[in-house]
Structure formats: structure tokens, C-alpha cells
C-alpha positions in Angstrom: -0.7 -9.8 -12.8 0.7 -6.6 -12.1 -1.8 -5.1 -14.4 -4.7 -5.8 -12.6 -3.0 -4.7 -9.0 -0.8 -1.7 -10.6 -2.3 1.0 -12.9 0.3 1.3 -15.3 -0.5 4.7 -16.5 0.3 6.1 -12.8 3.9 4.0 -12.4 5.3 5.0 -15.7 4.4 8.5 -14.9 6.1 8.4 -11.7 9.2 7.1 -13.2 9.1 10.1 -15.7 8.2 12.2 -13.0 11.1 11.3 -10.7 13.2 9.1 -13.0 13.9 5.5 -13.7 15.6 4.9 -10.9 14.0 6.9 -8.0 10.9 5.6 -8.7 12.3 2.4 -8.4 14.0 3.2 -4.3 10.7 4.7 -3.5 9.2 1.4 -4.8 11.9 -0.2 -2.5 11.7 1.9 0.7 7.4 1.0 0.1 8.5 -2.6 0.1 10.6 -2.1 2.7 8.5 0.0 5.6 4.8 -1.2 4.1 4.6 -4.9 6.4 6.4 -2.6 9.6 3.0 -1.3 9.1 1.0 -4.4 9.1 1.7 -4.7 12.7 1.0 -1.1 13.8 -2.8 -1.3 12.5 -3.5 -5.0 13.5 -2.5 -3.3 17.5 -4.3 -0.2 16.8 -7.6 -2.2 16.2 -7.3 -4.9 18.8 -6.6 -2.2 21.3 -9.4 -0.1 19.8 -7.8 2.9 18.7 -9.2 5.0 15.9 -6.5 7.1 16.0 -3.5 5.0 15.3 -5.8 2.8 12.7 -6.9 5.5 10.7 -3.0 6.9 10.1 -1.3 3.2 9.6 -4.0 3.3 6.8 -4.5 6.2 6.0 0.3 5.8 5.1 -0.4 3.2 3.3 -3.5 4.8 1.1 -1.1 7.8 0.0 1.3 5.3 -0.8 -0.5 2.9 -2.7 -2.1 6.2 -4.8 1.4 6.8 -5.3 2.6 3.5 -7.2 -0.8 3.1 -8.9 -2.3 0.8 -7.0 -5.4 1.1 -7.2 -7.3 -1.6 -5.3 -4.8 -1.3 -2.4 -5.7 2.1 -1.9 -9.6 1.7 -2.2 -9.2 -0.7 0.7 -6.6 1.3 2.6 -9.1 4.7 2.0 -12.0 2.4 3.5 -10.6 1.4 5.8 -8.9 4.6 7.1 -12.9 6.2 6.7 -13.8 2.7 9.1 -15.0 4.0 12.9 -12.6 1.1 13.9 -11.4 -1.8 11.8 -11.2 -5.6 13.1 -7.8 -7.2 12.9 -9.9 -9.7 10.0 -9.6 -6.1 8.0 -5.9 -5.6 8.7 -5.5 -9.6 7.4 -7.5 -8.6 4.0 -5.4 -5.2 4.1 -2.4 -7.7 4.5 -2.7 -10.4 1.8 -4.0 -7.5 -0.5 -0.5 -5.8 -0.4 1.5 -8.6 -0.5 -0.5 -9.4 -3.9 0.8 -5.6 -4.5 3.8 -6.1 -3.6 4.6 -8.5 -5.8 3.1 -6.8 -8.9 5.4 -3.8 -8.0 8.8 -6.3 -7.3 7.6 -7.5 -11.0 7.2 -4.1 -12.4 11.0 -2.7 -11.0 12.5 -6.7 -12.6 11.2 -6.2 -15.3 12.9 -2.7 -16.1 
């Protein structure tokens, strides 16, 4: 599961560069903070706030790239570049995030 969602070489490079424990700490921080970004994205889409929508998508995109979550990063990038997404786009992103979060948890649990 994690192989299709996480580029293992990117994740391994992060651990090599930052250190195993610090990389795992970064993953845990993402797992704690990203769910709070989803409501921001949905609210921005619902209110027509292009800037807030792009900021939320950009933040998720940047985080996803760091961990090698290529599919999530690409979806975030598309949303970031859109004129203004819909709440349904945010729901798709949230589902992809949940799949990616499970894969990341598996990687840090595996050591």
C-alpha cells in the first residue's frame, strides 16, 4: 500500500538527511496538523476565497513532496493552480490524504 502512495526513495532520503527519529517526528507533525487544513480548504472553497484555498492547497502540496507522497502532492498542486476548487475537490483531497496518512503511519511503524 505505501509503495504506491509514497516514493520510498524520497522517504529514505529524508530519513538519511534529517535522521530517522527527526523524520518520523516530521511525519507525526504532518499527521497531527494536516487534518486541520482540510476544513480550511473546504471553507475557502465554499466562501469563494481563492487566496485561502490556494494557501491551504500549497501547504499540503509542500508537505506531501517532502515525504514522497507523489499522488497527494500532484492532487494538491492541481488544486493550488485551479481558479477556485469546489468543496467536492476538497473531499477528494481529504480521501487521498487519509490513504497517504495510513501509508506514512505504516512506514514509521515499520521503523
